[in-house]
C-alpha positions, -999 to +999 in steps of 0.1 A: +557-888+051+583-863+063+596-869+099+601-833+107+576-805+109+590-778+087+572-747+101+564-711+093+553-688+118+521-664+109+520-636+129+551-620+148+535-605+180+540-624+215+527-656+210+546-659+177+574-650+195+571-676+221+562-704+197+593-697+177+614-699+206+598-732+215+601-745+180+637-739+182+644-760+211+621-789+202+637-819+183+618-830+152+607-793+141+625-766+118+615-733+117+617-722+081+606-687+079+582-663+093+555-636+079+534-609+094+516-580+073+534-558+097+568-558+083+585-543+113+573-569+134+584-597+112+618-581+109+622-579+147+612-616+152+633-628+123+663-611+139+655-624+174+653-660+161+677-661+132+648-671+107+640-654+074+609-633+069+590-640+038+577-614+016+540-627+014+517-654+027+515-665-010+552-672-005+547-690+026+522-715+007+542-720-023+573-732-006+581-769-008+604-766+023+574-758+044+550-785+054+534-770+084+516-733+090+515-721+125+490-694+130+496-668+157+473-642+143+444-623+159+416-647+167+394-637+140+419-647+111+425-682+123+402-702+095+409-674+068+448-683+069+444-721+080+420-727+049+443-716+024+471-735+040+449-766+042+444-759+003+483-759-002+485-792+017+502-777+050+497-792+084+477-765+105+484-754+140+467-726+152+467-707+184+435-708+202+406-703+197+400-726+163+383-693+152+354-668+166+326-682+147+311-717+146+308-714+108+345-702+101+357-731+125+335-755+107+351-744+074+384-747+088+380-784+099+364-793+066+389-778+045+417-799+064+399-830+064+395-828+024+429-818+021+438-849+043+461-826+065+467-828+103+448-799+121+451-791+160+446-762+182+473-750+209+457-758+245+490-759+265+475-762+297+465-799+292+500-808+295+508-795+328+514-823+352+485-815+375+461-810+344+473-844+331+470-862+370+435-849+372+424-860+337+439-896+342+419-897+374+387-890+363+392-915+334+402-941+359+371-933+380+392-925+411+367-894+419+336-913+409+310-898+392+316-862+386+286-839+403+303-804+408+330-783+394+339-745+397+364-727+374+377-693+387+399-668+363+405-636+379+431-619+363+439-580+361+448-566+327+451-527+324+440-504+298+473-504+282+469-542+277+440-535+254+452-500+240+484-516+223+466-539+201+438-529+179+418-561+179+420-569+216+387-561+236+368-559+202+341-585+192+355-583+153+392-590+163+389-618+192+351-626+191+347-616+226+364-606+258+376-625+291+356-657+281+369-658+246+406-648+250+415-660+287+389-682+303+388-704+271+421-724+287+402-736+314+368-740+297+388-765+275+399-782+306+364-781+319+351-797+289+380-823+288+373-834+321+335-835+323+325-840+284+299-818+264+277-793+276+239-797+275+226-762+287+241-730+300+231-696+311+254-664+316+260-630+332+283-609+312+296-571+322+317-545+307+338-526+335+358-499+315+351-478+283+381-488+265+368-522+255+336-533+240+338-570+251+332-584+286+359-583+313+335-597+337+314-631+333+299-660+350+284-690+332+261-718+349+261-748+330+250-787+331+269-811+312+254-842+292+265-865+319+246-844+347+274-824+363+267-790+374+298-764+368+304-726+369+329-703+353+336-671+367+361-651+348+375-615+349+404-592+338+395-566+361+403-584+395+430-564+411+460-575+415+451-607+399+448-644+411+458-679+404+433-697+382+416-727+398+392-755+390+377-772+421+361-805+410+339-826+433+328-864+424+311-891+446+343-905+458+367-876+459+377-840+452+406-822+438+415-786+432+440-778+403+457-741+404+481-731+380+483-765+365+492-778+400+472-805+420+471-786+454+443-805+469+432-842+467+410-862+488+396-897+479+375-916+502+392-951+500+427-933+503+437-938+467+465-912+454+464-895+422+482-910+390+521-896+389+528-879+357+559-875+339+570-861+307+598-876+289+623-862+279+621-834+304+622-797+289+657-783+283+672-760+310+675-734+279+641-732+275+615-707+296+596-727+322+566-711+309+571-726+273+576-764+285+539-770+283+539-757+247+569-778+240+549-810+253+520-804+234+544-797+202+561-832+211+526-849+210+516-832+178+549-848+160+540-879+172+503-880+160+518-864+126+540-892+123+519-919+133+487-908+116+467-908+147+443-880+163+462-856+182+451-852+221+438-816+212+412-825+184+392-798+161+360-810+172+369-807+210+381-770+203+350-763+183+329-774+213+349-751+236+340-722+211+304-734+212+301-730+249+316-693+250+297-683+220+264-699+237+273-677+268+268-646+247+236-657+236+219-673+266+220-645+293+199-645+322 
C-alpha cells in the first residue's frame, strides 16, 4: 500500500479551497489535481493552490497518480461521484453529509466495501480539544449515565448566502436546510456521545421566501440508551450565537461551546481528560483549518494501518437518518 494519499479535489468552491489549503500543509498528502464542472472555479482554485486542473472527472478516475478522491460538491452529488471513484479503486473522502438520502448513502458505502477502498466523511468538530475531551470523559464513565443533552446552533445567514449558490436552501441540492447543512456537525457529536437514536419528533419552519428548506428547527429525541436530548437550530437568529452542547449525567455535567469545554462539574471532583494533538498544527495554517488537518492525519493513519477511521460511514449514515426522520416525524 502506498504511504501517501495522492488526492484529487472535486468541487472548487469554498470547501474545496479550504481542503486544498489543508492538504498542502499536511505531511503524507499530495494534492495532485482538481476538477470542477465550472471551468472558471477550477482555474481560480488551480491558480490559488498551484495545482493543475483536470479537464474532466473521467480524467481524474483514469489517473494512476491519484489514489484518493476528495469530494467537495453539493450534498446531493456525494454518492454519485463517490461510487464512480470507488469503482476506479480510489479512496473516498467526502464532505458531510455522506449523501442526502439513505438509499444513496448506502449505495456509496456498499460500493466502497465491494471495491475494498476506504470511505470516510469529514466531521472536523470531533477533532477539537473540548469535543475529544468530552468523548473520552463519557467513555470513561466520569459523568455517569447520560440523562439529558441540549444542542443549540443559532447562526445567522443572510439571503445573499443562499442567493449566491443555486443549490443552497433547496431540497434537491442539499436535502434540507439548517438541520442537514449546519446542525449536522453537532448532531454528529451528539450521536458520537450518546449512541443511536430510538425515537424522535420535530418542529420545522421556514422564515424567508428565498429558500424552500427549514431555517428554524427543533428536534426532541430519545437515544437507545435512554437519554433524552433536544436539538434547536436556526440560520435566522440575528446576529448569530456560539454553538453549544450541554450534557448532564448522574455524576456530573459539562458544556461544550465552539469546541471548548467551558463548564465541567463532577460530583467526586474528577477533572476532564487532557487532550493534546501531536504534532501541533503549523503556524502557517489558518486556525479554523487545524481540526481538518487533525482529521486528515487520523485518516492517513487508518489508511496505512487498515483500521477503521474515527468517523465511520455507518456513523455518518445514522446522522443523516436522524435528520431525514426530522423531516418526516413532525409534531
